C-alpha positions as CSV (number, residue, x, y, z in Angstrom):
1,M,113.7,104.4,101.2
2,Y,111.0,105.2,98.5
3,L,110.9,107.9,95.8
4,V,107.3,109.0,95.7
5,V,106.3,111.2,92.7
6,A,103.1,113.2,93.4
7,R,102.1,115.2,90.3
8,Y,99.9,118.2,90.7
9,T,97.9,120.4,88.3
10,D,97.6,123.6,90.3
11,D,99.0,125.5,93.3
12,A,96.3,124.2,95.7
13,E,97.3,120.6,95.0
14,R,101.0,121.5,95.4
15,K,100.3,123.0,98.8
16,R,98.3,119.9,99.9
17,I,101.4,117.8,99.0
18,D,103.7,120.2,100.9
19,Y,101.3,119.9,103.9
20,A,101.4,116.1,103.8
21,I,105.3,116.3,103.7
22,E,105.3,118.5,106.7
23,R,103.0,116.2,108.6
24,W,105.1,113.1,107.8
25,K,108.5,114.8,108.2
26,A,109.1,113.9,111.9
27,V,107.2,110.6,111.8
28,A,108.9,109.0,108.8
29,G,111.8,111.2,107.8
30,V,109.9,112.4,104.7
31,E,111.7,115.2,102.8
32,K,111.4,117.0,99.6
33,P,114.7,116.7,97.8
34,D,116.6,119.7,96.6
35,G,117.6,119.8,93.0
36,V,116.1,118.2,89.9
37,P,114.7,114.7,90.4
38,I,115.5,112.5,87.4
39,L,114.2,109.0,86.6
40,F,116.7,107.3,84.3
41,K,115.1,104.4,82.6
42,G,117.8,103.6,80.0
43,E,120.6,101.1,79.9
44,D,123.7,103.4,80.4
45,A,123.0,105.0,83.8
46,K,126.7,105.0,84.5
47,G,127.4,107.1,81.4
48,F,124.6,109.5,82.2
49,V,126.0,109.9,85.8
50,E,129.5,110.4,84.4
51,D,128.1,113.2,82.1
52,L,126.5,114.8,85.2
53,Y,129.8,114.5,87.2
54,S,131.6,116.4,84.3
55,R,129.1,119.2,84.6
56,L,128.6,119.4,88.4
57,S,130.6,118.7,91.5
58,R,130.3,115.0,92.5
59,E,128.9,116.0,95.9
60,S,125.9,117.6,94.0
61,V,124.8,114.3,92.5
62,S,123.1,111.4,94.4
63,V,122.2,108.2,92.8
64,Y,119.7,105.6,94.1
65,S,118.5,102.3,92.8
66,L,114.7,102.1,92.6
67,N,112.1,99.5,92.0
68,D,108.5,100.2,91.1
69,V,106.4,99.4,94.2
70,P,102.7,98.8,93.5
71,F,100.9,99.6,96.8
72,E,97.5,97.9,96.9
73,I,95.5,100.5,98.8
74,E,91.8,100.2,98.2
75,K,89.4,103.2,98.4
76,D,87.3,103.3,101.5
77,E,83.6,103.8,101.3
78,M,81.1,105.2,103.8
79,V,77.4,105.1,103.2
80,I,74.5,107.3,104.5
81,E,71.0,105.8,103.9
82,T,67.8,107.5,105.0
83,V,64.4,108.5,103.9
84,L,63.6,112.2,103.6
85,E,60.0,113.5,103.8
86,G,58.8,116.3,101.6
87,D,58.7,117.7,98.1
88,L,61.5,116.0,95.9
89,G,62.3,119.3,94.3
90,T,63.0,120.8,97.7
91,I,65.1,117.8,98.7
92,R,67.2,117.9,95.5
93,K,67.8,121.7,96.1
94,F,68.8,120.9,99.7
95,L,71.2,118.2,98.6
96,G,72.7,120.7,96.0
97,F,73.0,123.2,98.8
98,I,74.9,120.7,101.0
99,M,77.3,120.0,98.2
100,A,77.8,123.7,97.4
101,K,78.5,124.3,101.1
102,Q,81.1,121.6,101.0
103,K,82.5,123.2,97.8
104,G,81.6,120.0,95.8
105,V,82.3,120.0,92.2
106,L,79.9,118.2,90.0
107,I,81.7,115.4,88.1
108,T,78.9,113.3,86.5
109,E,75.1,113.5,86.6
110,T,72.6,111.0,85.4
111,E,68.8,110.7,85.9
112,L,69.4,108.6,89.0
113,E,72.6,109.9,90.5
114,R,74.9,112.9,90.9
115,T,78.6,112.5,91.7
116,Y,80.7,115.3,93.2
117,E,84.3,115.7,94.2
118,V,84.8,117.4,97.6
119,S,88.1,118.7,98.7
120,T,88.9,119.4,102.4
121,R,92.0,120.2,104.3
122,K,92.1,116.4,105.1
123,G,92.0,115.4,101.5
124,K,89.4,114.8,98.8
125,A,86.7,112.2,98.2
126,N,83.9,111.5,95.7
127,V,80.3,111.8,96.9
128,A,77.7,109.9,94.9
129,I,74.0,111.0,95.7
130,N,71.1,108.8,94.7
131,L,67.6,110.0,95.5
132,T,64.6,107.9,94.5
133,D,61.0,109.1,93.7
134,V,59.9,108.0,97.2
135,G,62.4,110.1,99.1
136,R,64.9,107.2,99.7
137,L,68.4,108.7,99.9
138,R,71.6,106.8,99.5
139,I,75.0,108.7,99.6
140,I,78.2,106.9,98.9
141,I,81.4,108.7,100.0
142,S,84.6,107.2,98.6
143,G,88.3,108.1,98.9
144,Y,91.2,107.7,101.2
145,G,92.2,108.7,104.7
146,D,90.6,111.2,107.1
147,A,88.7,113.1,104.3
148,L,86.0,110.4,104.3
149,R,85.1,110.6,108.0
150,L,85.2,114.5,107.8
151,I,82.8,114.7,104.8
152,H,80.6,111.9,106.2
153,E,80.2,113.8,109.5
154,K,79.4,117.1,107.8
155,I,76.8,115.6,105.4
156,E,75.2,113.5,108.1
157,S,74.9,116.5,110.4
158,E,73.2,118.6,107.6
159,I,70.7,115.7,106.9
160,R,69.9,115.4,110.6
161,Y,69.2,119.1,110.8
162,F,67.0,119.0,107.7
163,K,65.0,116.1,109.2
164,E,64.5,118.1,112.5
165,V,63.2,121.2,110.8
């Protein structure tokens, strides 16, 4: 059994966590515990639990021993490389349009590269777009799980359409 703490900053992130719990409930017995989760890091856990017992019914308190488990899960990457013909200004606007369509949020921008965060119902990923002066395009999509494949398919589809027109 693992205690997983997933912090969130807004209601949308909380809903994504709830959705993941629902998906994994039947598969792995994942549940969101009732009550107040408490991580006790001190020396006198027994004294703390005794204090809780004095304030609540004993049946209302559960205590588990935990160890920190560092999962070594590397980010996956998917790459799209192609050459786009045409005016670089138009190509840049088109790439911005693709990111806007995917609701991408610009994270960083340099002269050579723009990096966006794209959130989908499958998760979120970072999309780094590099366009050279000769129209050579390199897009690196990095993240975890199904979000990568979904974002890769959508961007690749848009680029194929652009090349056909």
